[in-house]
N, C-alpha and C positions, 0 to 999 in steps of 0.2 A: 437296910438303911438307904434312904434316897439321897442322891447327890444334888445339891442345889445348883441350878445353872449359874455359870459364871456371868459376871457383868457384861463381858464382851458378847457372850451368846445372847443375853437378853437384849442388848442394844441392836444386834443383828436381827433378832426376831421382830423388833419394833421398827425394822427398816431404817436404822440410823447408822449407816456404814461409816460416815465421817466421825461420828461420836466414837464408834468402836475402834477406829483406827488411830484416833488422836487423843483420847481422854487421858491416857497415862502421861504422855509427853506434856500435854497442857496442864495437867495436875502438878507436875514437877515445876513447870514454869510459874504457875500460879503460887506455889509455895515459896519459890525464890523471890517473887515480886510482891508477896504478901497480899495477893488479891482476895477479895471477898468471894464467898461461894457464888453470889449472884454474878459477879464479873467473870468468874471462871465458866459458869454455865452459859452466860451470854456469848462468850468467845466461842465455845463449842457450837452453840446454836447458829452463830453467824457462819462458821465454817461449814456446817451441815447445809445451810441455806445456799451458800455459794456453790457447793458441789452439786446440790440438786438442780440449781439453775443451769450449771454447765452440762449436766447429763441431759436435761430436758432440751436445751438448745441443740446439743449434738444429735439427739434422737430426731428432733423436728427437721434439722438440716438433712439428715440421711433420708428421711421419708419424703422430703420435698422434691428430690431429684433436680434441684437447682444446679446450674453450672457454678462450680465453686469460685471461679475466677471473675464472675460478673457481679462485682460488688461496687459500692460507692467509692471505695478507695481506688478502684481501677477505672472509674468513669470520669470523663472530663466534663465536669459540671458547667464550666465556662462556655461550653458549646450550646448549652440549652437556651431556648428562647426565655426572655425575662419572666414571662407569665408562668412557664413551666418551672423555672428555677425557684420562683416564689412559692409555688405549691409544694415543692419537694419535701421540706421539713414536716409539713402537716401530713402528707401521705405516708412518710416514714414512721410517724407517730402512731398511725393505725386506727384512728377513731372512725374512719370510714367503714371498717369491718363491722362495728356494732350497729351501723345503720344499713348494712347490707348493700352498700353502694358499689358501683363498678368503676374500674379505671380502664379507659379505652385509649390506647396509644396509636396514633396514625402517623404514617410517614413513608417516604420512599425507601426502597431497600438500602441498607447500610447507614441509616440515620441514627441508629442507637436505640431503637424502640425496645428490643429484647433486653439489651443490657440495662436500660433504665428500669424496666419493670422487675427484672431479676434483682437489681440493686435494692429497690424498694422492698422486695420480698425478703431479702437477707436481713434488712433492718427490722421487718415485722417479726421474723423468727427470733431475733435477739430479744424481742419484747414478749416472747412466749406464744406467738400466734402461729397457727398451722397453715401452710401453703403447699400446694402441689403444682409443679411445673410440668408442662408437656406440650408437644406440638399438636396443632389442631388435627392433623392427619392421624397421628397415633391415638389420640383420644377418641376420635370418631371410630376408628377400627376396634378399639376396646369396647365401646358401647355397642357397636354393630354385632360383635361376637356375642356379647351378653344378650342382646335381643334374640339372636338366632338360637341361643341356648335357653330361652324363656326365663332369663334372670335379669332383665334390664332394670327393673325397679330396685332389685337388690344391689346392682352395681352403682346406681345413682345414690343409694343410701350410703354406700361405702365412700363415695366421693363427697357426700354431704358432711363427713366428719372434718373436712378441711374448711377452714374459715374462708379461704380464697383459692380459686383455681386460676392459674396463670396459663391461658391458652395462647400459644405462640403461632404466629403466621396464619391466622384464619383466612386471609385473602388468597393463600395458595391452595386451599382445599376446593377442588371442583367436584362436589359430591353429586352422586345420583340421588334419586328421591329417597331411597331408604336411608342413606347416610345422612342426608339433610334432616330427615325426621328425628333421628336419634340425637343429633346436635341440638335441634330446636327443643326437644323434650328436656334435655339437660338444662338449657338456659331457662326454660319455662319453670322447671322445678326449683331452680335456685332464685328465681325472681322474688325480691323483697325478703329473702330468707338468708342467703349467703352471697358473698361477693364473688365477682368474676373480674379477672384482669385479662385484657385482650390486646394483642398487637396485630396490626393489619396494615397492608399497603393499599387497601381499597377504601375509598370514601363511601359513605352510606348509600349514595345514589347508585353504586355499582354492586351492592350486596345481593342483587338478584342473581349475580354470577355464583353466589354461594348457595342460596336457598331456593333458587329456580322459580318457585311460585311467588307471585307478587304479594299475595295475602300473607303468606308465611314470612316473607322478607319484612313486610311492614310490621308484623307482630313481633318479630325478633328484635328489630331496631327499636321499636317502642319500649320493649321491656328493658333493653340495655340502656337507653338514653334517659329513661324516667328518673333513675337515681344514679347519676354517673358523673365522673370527672373526665373530661376529654383533654388529652395531651396531643398537641400537634407538633410534629418534629420534622417538618419539611425544610431541607436546606438545599442550596444549589449544588453542593458537592457532598456526596455521602462520606461518612466518617471513614469507612473502609477504603474508599477511593483516595481520600485525602492522606491516610496513613501510607498507602501504597506509593503515592506520589512523593511523600517525604523520604521513603526508602530509596526511591529511584533517583532523587535529586543529587545526592553526593556522587553517584556513579556518572550522571550526566555532566556535572560540573568538572569532575576529574577528566572525563573524555574531552571536554571543550578546552581544557588547559594544555592538552597535548598538541 
């Protein structure tokens, strides 16, 4: 005699964990409130959708390697130039990803470039988009290792599953020719297919410090600028320096009172 699988087992096999965990309690509540079968099922479906969303966002956040603290909630948006502040809601909405556009954030050290693009990335993840964060130096070494092991194309395909790559501090990377080539290959492969988000303290006219060869520099800049949003964050005083001065001010004022 075969034993019929329980409803809970069937729901789990259909990958409906929220249904399986809550259908009994919600059935009792539906009975007390005289809900129709449709309302009861709709409530369970909403719960399943909510939990699936939370699981997806949690997974995307873990894969992203984003700093957890660099969100919009911890970013002082009032410091942004008006033009950048006006663009922020549209960038957080994420439509640029479907157009494979790039976001390039320029500014001196400490002006909040990394925090801003990380905050945008956190908002993109909330909408179900995939982002990978990493320093330019670490990314280049990852690609260089793959090239030496004859699997560069495979590594680039792995990165291709992310809708956006957030490459941090590209201006600090002083590559030799081999390192420059793998970075250029990555940018060329993603051109008009996938988005790239870049922070840098170097204006385009100084990108020959990164790519060395003038032709390669011109080609890299051309690919990035062709479909891009440029955010300029140059202030007289860096955000980090300003915060440091604020911390020092009470001690200075206390000393002057003595």
